Backbone as JSON, one array per atom type, in Angstrom:
{
  "sequence": "MNRLSAIESFVRVAELKSFSAAAARLNTSKSVVSRHVAALEAQLGLRLFHRTTRALTLTEAGLGYFERVSQILLDLQDADQAVSHLQAVPRGRLKVSAPMSFGFLHLAPALADFLAQYPELDVDVTMSDRFVDLVEEGFDLAVRIGALADSSLIAKRIAPIRRVVCASPRYLGAHGTPKVPQDLRNHQCLCNSNLPSANEWRFTMLDGKPVTIPVKGRLTLNNGDALRVAALNHMGVVDLPTFIVGADLQAGTLVSVLEDYASSTLALHAVYPHARHLSPKVRAFIDFLSSRFGPRPHWDVAD",
  "N": [[190.92, 168.94, 172.54], [193.76, 170.9, 172.87], [196.94, 169.77, 173.19], [199.2, 170.67, 173.72], [198.9, 173.25, 174.77], [197.62, 172.23, 177.02], [199.48, 170.65, 178.52], [201.19, 172.89, 179.17], [199.75, 174.34, 180.78], [199.29, 172.35, 182.74], [201.97, 172.19, 183.73], [202.63, 174.79, 184.76], [200.77, 174.89, 186.84], [201.8, 173.04, 188.37], [204.25, 174.09, 189.23], [203.68, 176.52, 190.35], [201.95, 175.73, 192.1], [199.17, 176.39, 192.08], [196.13, 177.19, 190.45], [195.16, 179.49, 190.08], [197.19, 181.31, 190.13], [198.72, 180.15, 188.19], [196.94, 180.62, 185.98], [197.03, 183.33, 185.92], [199.81, 183.62, 185.26], [199.82, 182.58, 182.52], [197.96, 184.36, 181.37], [195.26, 183.9, 181.19], [192.02, 182.38, 182.23], [191.12, 180.98, 185.4], [189.37, 178.81, 185.09], [189.84, 177.88, 182.43], [192.42, 177.01, 182.69], [191.83, 174.94, 184.53], [190.29, 173.28, 182.97], [192.05, 172.45, 181.04], [193.92, 170.84, 182.77], [192.25, 168.94, 183.59], [191.31, 167.56, 181.46], [193.69, 166.59, 180.38], [194.24, 164.82, 182.62], [192.02, 163.3, 182.25], [192.68, 161.95, 179.61], [195.22, 160.92, 179.91], [194.32, 158.78, 182.16], [194.52, 158.88, 184.74], [195.22, 160.66, 187.91], [196.95, 163.53, 188.4], [197.26, 165.67, 190.44], [197.08, 165.88, 193.95], [194.45, 167.26, 195.51], [193.18, 169.43, 197.97], [191.47, 171.51, 200.42], [193.61, 172.99, 201.55], [196.01, 172.6, 200.31], [197.9, 172.11, 197.36], [199.03, 169.56, 195.57], [201.48, 167.45, 193.76], [200.51, 163.94, 192.48], [202.34, 160.57, 192.86], [202.62, 159.98, 190.17], [202.17, 162.45, 188.8], [204.21, 163.55, 189.56], [206.14, 162.18, 188.1], [205.46, 162.88, 185.63], [205.63, 165.4, 185.42], [208.26, 165.74, 185.63], [209.21, 164.78, 183.02], [207.54, 166.25, 181.07], [208.06, 168.78, 181.68], [210.63, 169.23, 180.87], [210.53, 168.95, 178.27], [209.08, 171.27, 177.39], [210.93, 173.12, 177.91], [212.64, 172.42, 175.95], [211.59, 172.93, 173.76], [211.2, 175.85, 173.76], [214.1, 176.41, 173.7], [214.4, 175.45, 171.06], [212.94, 177.33, 169.56], [214.0, 179.97, 170.38], [216.69, 179.23, 169.42], [216.28, 179.25, 166.47], [215.34, 181.81, 166.18], [217.58, 183.11, 166.75], [219.13, 182.49, 164.59], [217.86, 183.87, 162.65], [217.94, 186.46, 163.4], [218.96, 189.91, 163.03], [222.35, 190.73, 163.39], [222.98, 193.42, 165.89], [223.56, 196.18, 167.81], [225.98, 196.52, 170.64], [229.51, 195.33, 170.1], [232.0, 193.79, 172.08], [235.44, 193.22, 172.13], [238.45, 191.35, 172.94], [241.84, 191.36, 171.88], [245.04, 190.49, 170.88], [247.86, 192.61, 170.72], [249.59, 192.79, 168.29], [248.7, 191.17, 166.34], [246.15, 192.37, 166.46], [246.63, 194.95, 165.64], [248.18, 194.6, 163.14], [246.22, 192.93, 161.41], [243.53, 192.55, 162.46], [242.4, 195.01, 162.82], [242.68, 196.45, 160.12], [240.78, 194.66, 158.91], [238.31, 195.39, 160.14], [236.79, 197.28, 158.69], [235.56, 196.29, 156.54], [233.84, 194.48, 157.9], [232.2, 196.22, 159.37], [230.78, 197.54, 157.46], [229.51, 195.26, 156.53], [227.51, 194.72, 158.55], [225.63, 197.14, 159.35], [224.09, 197.62, 161.66], [225.75, 197.3, 164.04], [227.88, 198.14, 166.41], [231.57, 198.21, 167.42], [233.74, 197.54, 169.72], [237.02, 197.53, 170.42], [239.71, 196.04, 172.16], [243.0, 196.19, 172.39], [245.52, 194.14, 173.79], [248.11, 192.62, 175.17], [247.67, 191.48, 177.56], [246.23, 188.92, 179.5], [242.82, 188.56, 179.8], [239.8, 188.59, 181.74], [237.16, 187.46, 180.46], [234.36, 187.53, 181.02], [234.49, 188.6, 183.69], [235.16, 191.25, 182.84], [233.53, 191.94, 181.02], [233.56, 191.39, 178.24], [232.37, 190.23, 175.11], [233.6, 188.52, 173.56], [236.81, 186.94, 172.63], [240.1, 187.12, 170.72], [242.4, 184.8, 170.44], [245.69, 183.6, 170.91], [247.52, 180.73, 170.36], [248.21, 178.11, 173.01], [245.5, 177.0, 174.84], [244.01, 177.84, 177.99], [242.42, 175.42, 180.31], [239.13, 175.99, 180.82], [235.58, 177.52, 181.22], [235.14, 178.56, 179.05], [234.23, 178.88, 175.52], [235.83, 177.87, 172.6], [236.75, 178.54, 169.28], [238.3, 177.18, 166.54], [240.12, 179.09, 164.39], [242.3, 179.78, 162.32], [245.38, 178.4, 161.43], [248.54, 178.93, 163.05], [251.93, 179.84, 162.2], [255.13, 179.52, 163.33], [258.22, 181.05, 162.93], [261.93, 181.0, 162.68], [264.14, 183.57, 162.2], [266.06, 185.8, 160.36], [267.89, 188.54, 159.02], [269.28, 188.69, 155.71], [271.97, 190.03, 155.64], [272.63, 189.93, 158.51], [272.81, 187.19, 158.6], [274.95, 186.67, 156.75], [277.04, 187.55, 157.86], [277.29, 186.37, 160.26], [276.91, 183.82, 159.76], [274.87, 180.91, 159.09], [272.52, 179.28, 161.19], [272.42, 175.84, 161.32], [271.43, 173.6, 162.98], [269.48, 173.3, 165.75], [270.89, 173.93, 167.98], [272.8, 175.45, 167.23], [272.12, 177.74, 167.67], [273.22, 178.85, 170.17], [275.39, 180.09, 169.68], [274.6, 182.55, 168.47], [273.42, 185.91, 168.21], [270.28, 186.22, 169.74], [267.05, 187.34, 169.64], [264.99, 188.14, 171.86], [261.75, 187.77, 173.25], [260.53, 189.28, 175.98], [257.8, 189.19, 176.82], [256.62, 186.69, 176.77], [256.4, 183.7, 178.81], [258.54, 181.95, 178.68], [261.03, 183.38, 177.88], [263.71, 183.04, 177.12], [263.98, 180.47, 176.32], [263.72, 178.48, 173.53], [261.66, 176.39, 171.39], [261.96, 173.44, 169.78], [261.59, 170.67, 167.44], [263.2, 167.9, 167.03], [264.64, 165.99, 164.21], [264.12, 163.35, 164.8], [261.79, 163.5, 165.81], [261.57, 164.06, 168.6], [261.0, 166.5, 171.03], [262.63, 169.5, 171.72], [264.29, 171.84, 174.02], [266.16, 174.89, 173.7], [268.31, 176.93, 175.24], [268.76, 180.37, 174.74], [270.35, 183.57, 174.06], [270.86, 187.01, 174.03], [271.84, 190.32, 173.33], [269.79, 192.06, 172.98], [266.59, 192.4, 174.1], [263.06, 192.76, 173.77], [259.6, 193.45, 174.39], [257.59, 192.96, 172.43], [256.29, 192.07, 169.57], [256.32, 193.34, 167.16], [258.22, 195.11, 167.62], [260.44, 193.58, 167.81], [260.56, 192.37, 165.25], [261.42, 194.53, 163.68], [264.07, 194.95, 164.98], [265.18, 192.6, 163.98], [265.16, 193.14, 161.21], [266.74, 195.22, 160.95], [269.38, 193.9, 161.17], [270.21, 192.99, 163.7], [269.96, 190.32, 164.85], [268.76, 186.97, 165.36], [265.42, 185.89, 165.12], [262.44, 184.71, 166.75], [259.27, 184.48, 165.38], [255.87, 184.8, 164.79], [254.32, 184.0, 161.55], [252.27, 185.71, 160.82], [253.52, 188.25, 161.7], [255.92, 188.2, 160.29], [255.6, 187.36, 157.74], [255.12, 188.84, 155.22], [257.87, 189.98, 155.16], [259.28, 187.78, 154.85], [258.53, 186.96, 152.32], [259.27, 188.98, 150.8], [261.96, 188.76, 150.74], [263.63, 190.26, 152.69], [263.95, 189.27, 155.15], [264.99, 186.02, 156.14], [264.23, 182.67, 156.42], [265.28, 180.28, 158.79], [266.6, 176.87, 159.85], [264.16, 175.42, 159.15], [263.55, 172.82, 158.93], [263.22, 171.79, 161.72], [260.94, 173.05, 162.84], [258.77, 174.21, 165.56], [255.91, 173.08, 166.77], [252.76, 173.76, 165.23], [250.84, 176.59, 166.21], [247.16, 178.19, 167.07], [244.93, 180.11, 165.96], [242.45, 181.42, 167.89], [238.86, 182.24, 168.34], [237.27, 183.11, 171.19], [234.73, 182.7, 173.73], [232.33, 183.23, 176.11], [230.63, 180.61, 177.79], [227.31, 179.84, 176.36], [223.93, 179.32, 175.98], [222.73, 179.7, 173.67], [223.98, 181.04, 170.96], [224.82, 184.48, 170.54], [223.58, 186.73, 167.93], [225.24, 188.81, 167.24], [227.98, 187.97, 167.99], [228.1, 185.39, 166.68], [228.21, 186.45, 164.02], [230.65, 187.85, 164.01], [232.51, 185.63, 164.5], [232.24, 184.01, 162.36], [232.89, 186.05, 160.3], [235.52, 186.06, 160.85], [236.48, 183.63, 160.46], [236.11, 183.51, 157.54], [237.77, 185.43, 156.84], [240.32, 184.77, 157.53], [241.02, 182.11, 157.63], [240.94, 178.98, 155.98], [243.45, 179.18, 155.29], [245.92, 181.19, 155.9], [246.41, 184.74, 154.76], [248.89, 185.85, 155.14], [250.52, 183.67, 154.81], [250.6, 182.73, 152.2], [252.06, 183.33, 149.16], [252.14, 185.9, 146.93]],
  "CA": [[191.95, 169.74, 173.39], [195.14, 171.18, 172.51], [197.76, 168.99, 174.2], [200.49, 171.5, 174.17], [198.46, 173.93, 175.76], [197.14, 171.68, 178.31], [200.68, 170.45, 179.26], [201.96, 174.03, 179.76], [198.83, 174.81, 182.03], [199.82, 171.43, 183.8], [203.28, 172.35, 184.28], [202.67, 175.89, 185.44], [199.97, 174.89, 188.11], [202.78, 172.29, 189.29], [205.15, 175.1, 189.71], [203.13, 177.73, 191.11], [201.09, 175.25, 193.13], [198.01, 177.16, 192.34], [195.54, 177.26, 189.52], [194.89, 181.01, 189.74], [198.59, 181.74, 189.72], [198.88, 179.8, 186.88], [196.17, 181.31, 184.94], [197.53, 184.93, 185.75], [201.08, 183.68, 184.32], [199.38, 182.19, 181.13], [197.12, 185.36, 180.77], [194.02, 183.24, 180.75], [191.34, 182.42, 183.22], [191.18, 179.9, 186.05], [188.54, 177.89, 184.41], [190.4, 177.17, 181.21], [193.35, 176.04, 183.14], [191.21, 173.76, 185.27], [189.71, 172.23, 182.05], [193.0, 171.83, 180.33], [194.27, 169.83, 183.43], [191.16, 167.91, 184.01], [191.34, 166.84, 180.11], [194.97, 165.99, 180.62], [194.1, 163.91, 183.53], [191.26, 162.12, 181.39], [193.26, 161.52, 178.38], [196.04, 160.09, 180.85], [193.58, 157.88, 182.78], [195.42, 159.12, 186.07], [195.17, 161.91, 188.64], [198.13, 164.35, 188.57], [197.37, 166.51, 191.62], [195.99, 165.9, 195.34], [193.76, 168.44, 195.65], [192.62, 169.74, 199.28], [191.24, 172.99, 200.39], [194.43, 173.49, 201.93], [197.04, 172.45, 199.56], [197.53, 171.22, 195.86], [200.24, 168.83, 195.55], [201.53, 166.37, 192.85], [200.89, 162.62, 192.98], [203.8, 160.29, 192.33], [202.45, 159.93, 188.88], [201.85, 163.51, 188.4], [205.57, 164.2, 189.61], [206.95, 161.88, 187.13], [204.94, 163.24, 184.38], [206.0, 166.71, 185.34], [209.69, 166.13, 185.36], [209.28, 164.86, 181.78], [207.08, 167.11, 180.17], [208.53, 170.3, 181.73], [211.97, 169.3, 180.05], [210.14, 168.91, 176.6], [208.69, 172.48, 177.21], [212.24, 173.8, 177.96], [213.36, 172.05, 174.63], [210.83, 173.62, 172.55], [211.53, 176.97, 174.0], [215.26, 176.66, 173.4], [214.34, 175.41, 169.54], [212.2, 178.87, 169.16], [215.19, 180.88, 170.59], [217.81, 178.86, 168.39], [215.87, 179.79, 165.24], [214.82, 183.35, 166.25], [219.05, 183.83, 167.0], [219.76, 182.2, 163.47], [217.24, 184.81, 161.71], [217.95, 187.88, 164.12], [219.85, 190.6, 162.42], [223.34, 191.4, 164.47], [223.04, 194.66, 166.11], [224.12, 196.59, 169.35], [227.7, 196.81, 170.85], [230.21, 194.23, 170.2], [233.25, 194.26, 172.88], [236.16, 192.31, 171.41], [239.78, 191.6, 173.15], [242.74, 190.9, 170.81], [246.21, 190.67, 171.39], [248.41, 193.82, 170.17], [250.28, 192.45, 167.11], [247.7, 190.59, 165.56], [245.04, 193.29, 166.38], [246.96, 196.05, 164.83], [248.26, 194.31, 161.7], [245.36, 192.12, 160.81], [242.25, 192.42, 162.8], [242.12, 196.6, 162.6], [242.38, 196.78, 158.63], [239.57, 193.83, 158.35], [237.16, 196.01, 160.73], [236.06, 198.17, 158.09], [234.44, 195.51, 155.9], [232.74, 193.75, 159.1], [231.29, 197.23, 159.93], [230.12, 197.72, 156.26], [228.53, 194.21, 156.34], [226.57, 194.67, 159.7], [225.49, 198.58, 159.74], [223.65, 198.2, 162.91], [226.7, 196.68, 164.94], [229.09, 198.89, 166.75], [232.39, 197.41, 167.83], [234.48, 198.1, 170.66], [238.23, 196.5, 170.42], [240.57, 196.42, 173.07], [244.18, 195.42, 171.96], [246.36, 194.16, 174.86], [248.71, 191.28, 175.45], [247.2, 191.11, 178.92], [245.24, 188.03, 179.57], [241.48, 189.25, 180.17], [238.76, 187.67, 182.1], [236.09, 187.88, 179.39], [232.84, 187.52, 181.89], [234.23, 189.66, 184.64], [235.47, 192.53, 182.36], [232.41, 192.23, 180.17], [234.02, 191.22, 176.82], [231.64, 189.27, 174.44], [234.58, 187.67, 172.77], [238.31, 187.47, 172.61], [240.92, 186.49, 169.83], [243.76, 184.53, 170.94], [246.72, 182.67, 170.07], [248.43, 179.79, 171.11], [247.46, 177.25, 173.96], [244.26, 177.73, 175.64], [243.95, 177.06, 179.33], [241.3, 174.77, 180.54], [238.13, 177.19, 181.43], [234.5, 177.19, 180.86], [235.1, 179.35, 177.83], [233.99, 178.11, 174.15], [236.95, 178.27, 171.66], [236.55, 178.3, 167.71], [239.8, 177.55, 165.75], [240.0, 180.12, 163.22], [243.24, 179.69, 161.42], [246.84, 178.04, 161.98], [249.56, 180.12, 163.33], [253.06, 179.2, 161.96], [256.32, 180.54, 163.84], [259.52, 180.79, 162.08], [263.09, 181.39, 163.06], [264.63, 184.12, 160.9], [267.07, 186.64, 160.27], [268.13, 189.41, 157.6], [270.51, 188.28, 154.96], [273.16, 190.69, 156.21], [272.95, 189.24, 159.73], [273.47, 185.81, 158.3], [276.16, 186.74, 155.78], [278.06, 188.26, 158.66], [277.51, 185.4, 161.46], [276.74, 182.61, 159.48], [273.53, 180.34, 158.97], [272.47, 177.92, 162.2], [272.05, 174.75, 160.61], [270.88, 173.03, 163.98], [268.96, 174.37, 166.84], [271.87, 174.01, 168.87], [273.9, 176.46, 166.76], [271.7, 179.35, 168.28], [273.96, 179.14, 171.21], [276.52, 181.03, 169.08], [274.02, 183.62, 167.92], [272.68, 186.86, 169.04], [268.98, 185.99, 169.53], [266.23, 188.82, 170.05], [263.77, 187.42, 172.98], [260.52, 188.52, 173.65], [260.21, 189.33, 177.39], [256.32, 189.26, 177.25], [256.52, 185.29, 176.92], [256.92, 183.13, 179.85], [260.0, 181.48, 178.48], [261.67, 184.25, 176.76], [265.01, 182.67, 176.91], [264.03, 179.17, 175.89], [263.16, 178.28, 172.32], [261.5, 175.08, 171.55], [261.99, 172.79, 168.45], [261.27, 169.3, 167.06], [264.45, 167.29, 166.21], [264.41, 164.95, 163.05], [263.73, 162.13, 165.08], [260.6, 163.83, 166.2], [261.63, 164.6, 169.91], [261.23, 168.0, 171.23], [264.06, 169.83, 172.43], [264.37, 173.29, 174.22], [267.45, 175.53, 173.42], [268.47, 178.15, 176.15], [269.18, 181.26, 173.72], [270.58, 184.75, 174.61], [271.24, 188.03, 173.19], [272.2, 191.41, 174.05], [268.64, 193.04, 172.96], [265.37, 191.9, 174.43], [261.99, 193.42, 173.73], [258.36, 192.73, 174.81], [256.53, 193.4, 171.36], [256.56, 191.19, 168.37], [256.63, 194.27, 165.83], [259.44, 195.61, 167.89], [261.38, 192.44, 167.47], [260.75, 192.33, 163.73], [262.08, 195.9, 163.55], [265.2, 194.6, 165.31], [265.44, 191.66, 163.08], [265.27, 193.86, 159.86], [268.13, 196.07, 161.32], [270.63, 193.11, 161.25], [270.51, 192.82, 165.05], [270.08, 189.05, 165.33], [267.96, 185.97, 164.88], [264.2, 186.03, 165.98], [261.41, 183.63, 166.67], [257.87, 185.14, 165.59], [254.65, 184.2, 163.99], [254.35, 184.68, 160.32], [251.51, 186.98, 160.79], [254.29, 189.41, 161.94], [257.05, 188.51, 159.41], [255.22, 186.61, 156.46], [255.45, 189.66, 154.19], [259.42, 190.13, 154.85], [259.91, 186.35, 154.31], [257.93, 186.68, 150.8], [259.92, 189.98, 150.04], [263.45, 188.33, 150.9], [264.19, 191.17, 153.76], [264.12, 188.28, 156.15], [265.15, 184.66, 155.75], [263.66, 181.6, 157.68], [266.3, 179.12, 158.93], [266.05, 175.62, 160.89], [262.83, 175.33, 158.93], [263.26, 171.38, 159.08], [263.21, 171.84, 162.98], [260.05, 174.15, 163.24], [258.01, 173.83, 166.66], [254.4, 172.73, 166.46], [251.72, 174.8, 164.79], [249.67, 176.9, 167.09], [246.33, 178.24, 166.33], [244.19, 181.53, 166.27], [241.05, 181.26, 168.28], [237.83, 182.89, 168.93], [237.05, 182.4, 172.55], [233.76, 183.46, 174.18], [231.5, 182.67, 177.09], [229.64, 179.69, 177.46], [226.15, 180.52, 176.22], [223.19, 178.24, 175.58], [222.58, 180.08, 172.23], [225.39, 182.04, 170.58], [224.12, 185.74, 170.23], [223.91, 186.91, 166.47], [226.48, 189.47, 166.94], [229.16, 187.17, 168.42], [228.25, 184.57, 165.58], [228.65, 187.08, 162.79], [231.9, 188.16, 164.13], [233.27, 184.5, 164.4], [232.12, 183.68, 160.78], [233.94, 186.88, 159.63], [237.11, 186.04, 161.15], [236.7, 182.49, 159.71], [236.17, 183.66, 156.15], [238.75, 186.42, 156.32], [241.68, 184.53, 157.85], [240.93, 180.8, 157.45], [241.82, 177.92, 156.79], [245.02, 179.43, 154.74], [245.76, 182.8, 156.37], [247.08, 185.12, 153.63], [250.04, 185.96, 155.37], [251.24, 182.34, 154.61], [250.38, 182.53, 150.84], [252.98, 184.13, 148.58], [251.21, 186.57, 145.65]],
  "C": [[193.25, 169.7, 172.64], [196.12, 170.65, 173.5], [199.11, 169.85, 174.69], [200.25, 172.38, 174.96], [197.96, 173.61, 177.22], [198.44, 171.09, 179.07], [201.3, 171.77, 179.77], [200.91, 174.61, 180.71], [199.23, 173.89, 182.99], [201.11, 171.86, 184.59], [203.47, 173.78, 185.18], [201.97, 175.91, 186.81], [200.89, 174.04, 189.07], [203.86, 173.24, 189.72], [204.9, 176.01, 190.53], [202.44, 177.16, 192.19], [199.89, 175.9, 193.4], [197.44, 177.45, 190.92], [195.19, 178.97, 189.21], [196.28, 181.56, 189.3], [199.06, 181.26, 188.4], [198.04, 180.29, 185.73], [196.74, 182.92, 184.86], [199.01, 184.54, 184.81], [200.68, 183.38, 182.88], [198.48, 183.3, 180.45], [195.94, 184.6, 180.29], [193.25, 182.82, 181.86], [191.59, 180.98, 183.98], [190.53, 178.76, 185.62], [188.93, 176.99, 183.39], [191.59, 176.45, 181.72], [192.84, 174.9, 183.9], [190.9, 172.79, 184.17], [190.91, 171.71, 181.22], [193.67, 170.6, 181.44], [193.4, 168.44, 183.63], [191.29, 167.0, 182.43], [192.58, 165.94, 179.84], [194.95, 164.56, 181.42], [193.19, 162.66, 182.7], [191.86, 161.4, 180.51], [194.56, 160.42, 179.14], [195.49, 158.86, 181.69], [194.28, 157.59, 184.26], [195.06, 160.77, 186.83], [196.96, 162.2, 188.73], [198.3, 165.22, 189.68], [196.42, 165.68, 192.71], [195.48, 167.07, 195.71], [193.06, 168.48, 197.24], [192.33, 171.0, 199.42], [192.58, 173.72, 201.09], [195.85, 173.64, 201.07], [196.86, 171.82, 198.18], [198.98, 170.81, 195.6], [200.36, 167.58, 194.48], [201.3, 164.96, 193.44], [202.11, 162.21, 192.49], [203.46, 160.14, 190.86], [202.49, 161.14, 187.97], [203.49, 164.13, 188.57], [206.47, 163.67, 188.62], [206.64, 162.38, 185.86], [205.39, 164.8, 184.33], [207.39, 166.84, 184.93], [209.81, 165.73, 183.86], [208.91, 165.97, 180.93], [207.52, 168.77, 180.53], [210.04, 170.37, 181.04], [211.5, 169.27, 178.59], [209.69, 170.47, 176.51], [209.98, 173.33, 177.11], [212.79, 173.53, 176.53], [212.82, 172.88, 173.62], [211.04, 175.17, 172.58], [213.07, 177.48, 173.36], [215.29, 176.27, 171.79], [213.81, 176.78, 169.08], [213.46, 179.72, 169.24], [216.36, 180.58, 169.34], [217.27, 179.54, 166.98], [215.82, 181.12, 165.43], [216.53, 183.96, 166.2], [219.42, 183.7, 165.42], [219.21, 183.48, 162.59], [217.4, 186.25, 162.26], [219.12, 188.59, 163.22], [220.92, 191.21, 163.29], [223.16, 192.89, 164.92], [223.42, 194.61, 167.49], [225.56, 196.57, 169.38], [228.47, 195.35, 170.89], [231.53, 194.53, 171.06], [234.04, 192.95, 172.61], [237.6, 192.81, 172.41], [240.49, 191.17, 172.15], [244.15, 191.28, 171.19], [246.81, 191.66, 170.16], [248.89, 193.91, 168.82], [249.42, 192.27, 166.19], [246.48, 191.81, 165.31], [245.29, 194.48, 165.48], [247.24, 195.94, 163.27], [247.37, 193.64, 160.77], [243.86, 192.37, 160.97], [241.55, 194.17, 162.29], [241.84, 196.69, 161.25], [241.0, 196.02, 158.26], [238.22, 194.37, 158.97], [236.25, 196.79, 159.58], [235.1, 197.42, 156.96], [233.44, 194.88, 156.84], [231.87, 194.89, 159.1], [230.41, 197.67, 158.65], [229.16, 196.47, 156.05], [227.26, 194.19, 157.3], [226.62, 196.31, 160.0], [224.94, 198.81, 161.12], [224.45, 197.6, 164.3], [227.56, 197.95, 165.23], [230.16, 198.07, 167.58], [233.43, 198.12, 168.61], [235.95, 197.28, 170.82], [239.29, 197.03, 171.18], [241.81, 195.57, 172.9], [245.12, 195.5, 172.9], [246.89, 192.61, 174.79], [248.63, 190.74, 176.82], [246.12, 189.92, 178.82], [244.19, 188.9, 180.35], [240.66, 188.24, 180.77], [237.52, 188.19, 181.29], [234.69, 188.2, 180.45], [233.2, 188.79, 182.6], [234.71, 191.37, 183.97], [234.44, 192.91, 181.2], [232.65, 192.29, 178.57], [232.93, 190.01, 176.06], [232.46, 188.28, 173.55], [236.15, 187.97, 172.62], [238.95, 186.56, 171.57], [242.06, 186.16, 170.42], [244.6, 183.48, 170.28], [247.13, 181.81, 171.11], [247.93, 178.74, 172.01], [246.59, 177.73, 174.64], [244.35, 176.83, 177.01], [242.54, 176.51, 179.42], [240.26, 175.95, 181.24], [236.61, 176.73, 180.83], [234.11, 177.98, 179.68], [234.91, 178.41, 176.46], [235.18, 178.37, 173.21], [236.61, 177.72, 170.3], [237.82, 178.43, 167.29], [239.22, 178.23, 164.6], [240.99, 179.78, 161.92], [244.57, 179.26, 162.24], [247.49, 179.08, 162.17], [250.79, 179.35, 163.39], [254.27, 180.21, 162.56], [257.54, 180.04, 163.13], [260.69, 181.49, 162.63], [263.64, 182.14, 162.01], [265.45, 185.0, 161.39], [267.13, 187.5, 158.93], [269.38, 188.7, 156.92], [271.64, 188.85, 155.52], [273.6, 190.22, 157.25], [273.65, 187.83, 159.13], [274.77, 185.65, 157.39], [277.37, 187.01, 156.84], [278.39, 187.03, 159.91], [277.16, 184.09, 161.15], [275.25, 182.13, 159.72], [273.29, 179.33, 160.06], [271.96, 176.84, 161.26], [271.21, 173.77, 161.57], [270.26, 173.72, 165.02], [269.98, 174.82, 167.72], [273.01, 175.09, 168.81], [273.61, 177.86, 167.19], [272.63, 179.61, 169.34], [275.0, 180.36, 170.84], [275.71, 182.46, 168.41], [273.5, 184.74, 168.74], [271.05, 186.53, 168.61], [268.17, 187.12, 170.26], [264.87, 187.9, 170.7], [262.83, 188.6, 173.26], [260.24, 188.07, 175.3], [258.89, 188.98, 177.76], [255.75, 187.55, 177.18], [257.01, 184.6, 178.33], [258.42, 182.58, 180.07], [260.82, 182.15, 177.6], [263.03, 183.69, 176.26], [265.12, 181.21, 176.59], [263.28, 179.24, 174.64], [263.03, 176.85, 172.14], [261.19, 174.54, 170.11], [261.54, 171.35, 168.37], [262.32, 168.85, 166.21], [263.86, 166.57, 165.0], [263.73, 163.72, 163.5], [262.11, 162.36, 165.83], [260.54, 164.12, 168.05], [261.58, 165.94, 169.99], [262.42, 168.19, 172.07], [263.85, 171.48, 172.79], [265.76, 173.74, 174.28], [267.33, 176.65, 174.24], [269.05, 179.09, 174.79], [269.55, 182.67, 174.72], [270.98, 185.77, 173.76], [271.32, 189.42, 173.88], [271.13, 192.6, 174.02], [267.37, 192.1, 173.21], [264.23, 192.86, 174.53], [260.54, 192.63, 174.2], [257.13, 193.02, 173.77], [256.95, 192.6, 170.16], [257.08, 192.05, 167.19], [257.84, 194.69, 166.29], [260.73, 194.56, 167.54], [261.73, 192.37, 165.97], [261.73, 193.47, 163.2], [263.69, 195.87, 163.68], [265.81, 193.72, 164.32], [265.95, 192.26, 161.49], [266.66, 194.68, 160.0], [269.27, 195.27, 161.59], [270.79, 192.85, 162.78], [270.57, 191.5, 165.61], [268.97, 188.22, 164.91], [266.81, 185.76, 165.63], [263.27, 184.78, 165.63], [260.28, 184.33, 166.61], [257.01, 184.26, 164.5], [254.75, 184.74, 162.67], [253.36, 185.5, 159.95], [252.11, 188.27, 161.0], [255.2, 189.72, 160.5], [256.75, 187.92, 157.93], [255.63, 187.52, 155.38], [256.91, 189.94, 154.02], [259.92, 188.74, 154.37], [259.72, 186.34, 152.71], [258.99, 187.62, 150.19], [261.62, 189.67, 150.3], [264.32, 189.24, 151.87], [264.55, 190.5, 154.91], [264.11, 186.75, 155.69], [264.91, 183.53, 156.73], [264.83, 180.71, 157.54], [265.72, 178.0, 159.83], [264.45, 175.29, 160.51], [262.47, 173.6, 159.29], [263.07, 170.91, 161.05], [261.99, 172.64, 163.62], [259.32, 173.22, 164.55], [256.73, 173.47, 166.17], [253.67, 173.98, 166.37], [251.04, 175.36, 165.86], [248.4, 177.34, 166.43], [245.76, 179.76, 166.66], [242.82, 181.09, 166.52], [240.12, 182.38, 168.38], [237.3, 182.38, 170.25], [235.66, 183.32, 173.17], [233.04, 182.48, 175.26], [230.63, 181.77, 176.84], [228.29, 180.3, 177.6], [225.35, 179.26, 175.76], [222.91, 178.65, 173.93], [223.67, 181.29, 171.86], [224.64, 183.41, 169.97], [224.47, 186.06, 168.58], [225.05, 187.82, 166.26], [227.91, 188.74, 166.87], [229.11, 186.12, 167.12], [228.57, 185.14, 164.5], [230.03, 187.33, 162.91], [232.91, 186.86, 163.81], [233.26, 184.09, 162.8], [233.02, 184.6, 160.01], [235.27, 186.53, 159.71], [237.38, 184.8, 160.45], [236.98, 182.67, 158.27], [237.33, 184.62, 155.83], [240.36, 185.69, 156.57], [242.05, 182.96, 157.73], [240.59, 180.27, 156.36], [243.16, 178.31, 156.47], [245.06, 180.93, 155.14], [246.59, 183.36, 154.9], [248.29, 185.42, 153.94], [251.18, 184.8, 155.04], [251.34, 182.08, 153.15], [251.12, 183.73, 150.1], [251.88, 184.79, 147.36], [251.61, 185.8, 144.49]]
}
């Protein structure tokens, strides 16, 4: 007797409450299914079914056996699917959500290499700073920055995201360099209205205590790239991630200030809906993001 075939026959009969229906499901004959169940009962030394002309029900022993072996069959199916996914070639359409600045500056330039690596994949990227519902809006994956809300989504950390307070040398020459976070009250601060606390900047004091500093300025914008341009044009002090201003800091066109009081580091994550097995296309994209941007992102590394 093939033990696995016998167990599968038993499970299908128990599920369908019929030898004939189980045979049809397994694409075999009723007699084969009956022999499998009879052989299994003989080997176990117990009856698995109560058989009458009107009904087919599990015995107490049969019910306990069914609960255990049906899970074993599911685990075997999961193992088969997991191995198949690992071997499968990524193909089809991958729908991705990404934040505007990061998507434009870093993700878009990287996509040529990704598409060249996976010629059977098509990629559809939507860039927006709006929070999207991945499941409801049909996204396979989202690239997100910052604290993640509790949800049923799975998050894979890709790279650290460091924020800096900076300004142009000309602005600092004219208005002075802030030495402690409280000095920002005397400066033109360029604020991002797209953030929930646009006029409150957070720092960590030298004793480790967090502090929130109220800031203000004559110019408020809702986009990090626009805020960078304003800072480069000597309009004030700005708090931005280094993936936006890293090249400017390295070139000296912007100067970092208050480095001893930097707020906690954020992170770049790949977020995707929970699935028992990660699809090859999503796995491939996450692996690509990790190799391209982590663990030391290029915008934080000087040439």
